[in-house]
C-alpha positions in Angstrom: 0.0 0.1 0.5 1.4 3.5 -0.8 2.2 6.1 1.9 -0.6 8.6 2.3 1.4 12.1 2.9 -1.1 15.6 3.7 1.0 19.0 4.7 -0.5 22.1 4.2 1.7 25.6 3.5 0.8 29.0 3.0 1.3 31.0 -0.5 3.1 34.1 0.6 2.1 37.7 -1.3 4.8 36.7 -3.7 3.1 33.4 -4.4 5.8 31.6 -2.8 5.4 29.0 -0.5 7.5 26.6 2.0 7.4 22.8 0.4 6.8 20.8 4.0 10.0 19.0 5.3 8.1 15.7 5.2 7.0 16.1 1.7 11.0 17.3 0.7 12.1 14.0 1.9 9.4 12.6 0.4 10.0 13.1 -2.8 14.2 13.2 -2.4 15.1 16.9 -2.9 16.8 18.7 -0.9 18.1 22.8 -1.3 18.5 23.5 -4.5 16.0 20.6 -5.8 13.5 21.4 -8.7 9.9 20.0 -8.6 7.4 19.7 -10.6 4.0 20.7 -10.5 1.0 18.7 -12.6 -2.7 20.2 -12.8 -5.2 18.3 -13.8 -8.7 17.6 -13.0 -9.1 20.1 -10.6 -5.7 19.0 -8.6 -2.4 19.5 -8.2 1.0 16.8 -8.2 4.0 17.7 -7.1 7.2 15.5 -8.3 10.7 15.5 -8.4 11.8 17.2 -11.4 13.8 14.9 -13.6 17.4 17.7 -14.8 17.5 17.1 -18.5 20.7 18.1 -20.4 19.7 18.7 -24.0 23.5 18.5 -24.7 24.0 15.3 -23.3 20.2 13.9 -24.7 21.4 15.5 -28.6 24.7 13.4 -28.0 23.1 10.2 -26.8 20.7 11.1 -29.9 23.7 11.1 -32.2 25.3 8.2 -30.4 21.9 5.9 -30.7 21.3 7.0 -34.4 25.0 6.2 -35.2 25.2 2.9 -33.5 22.3 1.9 -36.0 23.4 3.2 -39.3 27.1 1.6 -38.2 26.6 -1.6 -35.6 29.8 -3.4 -37.4 31.8 0.0 -35.7 31.1 -1.7 -32.3 34.0 -3.8 -31.3 35.1 -5.2 -27.6 37.6 -3.0 -25.8 41.1 -5.1 -25.9 42.9 -6.2 -23.4 45.8 -4.2 -23.3 43.5 -1.0 -23.5 41.5 -3.2 -20.2 44.9 -3.8 -18.7 45.8 0.0 -18.6 42.4 1.5 -17.6 42.4 -1.1 -14.5 45.9 0.4 -13.8 45.1 3.4 -13.8 42.4 3.5 -11.6 43.3 0.4 -9.5 44.3 3.3 -6.2 41.1 5.5 -7.1 38.7 4.3 -4.3 35.1 4.1 -5.3 32.2 4.3 -3.5 29.0 4.7 -5.6 26.6 5.4 -2.9 29.1 8.3 -1.9 27.5 11.8 -2.1 28.9 14.0 -5.4 31.6 16.9 -4.0 31.0 20.4 -5.3 28.1 22.0 -7.0 27.0 18.8 -9.6 23.4 18.2 -11.2 22.1 14.6 -11.9 
């Protein structure tokens, strides 16, 4: 069963409101995060906004089209390059659950 949450927020004279902490936590957003308001059937849905990068989207579309046109261009990674990559990254600690430092939008 889905968790239901209702919070009340007041709109200021400037049309601003504070998103209650419980709602921010439920959406997984924090300071600087983006939310989307969708209005339909007399109601509003609030959800976390997907971050889109037009440059990345265009590049990925280009790659997808190129792979369709030239599937023969896809080659396996050679053992020498794989060994070099492994050697170069051997001492680099990676924790995929760690927060990213700095101003990064994912």
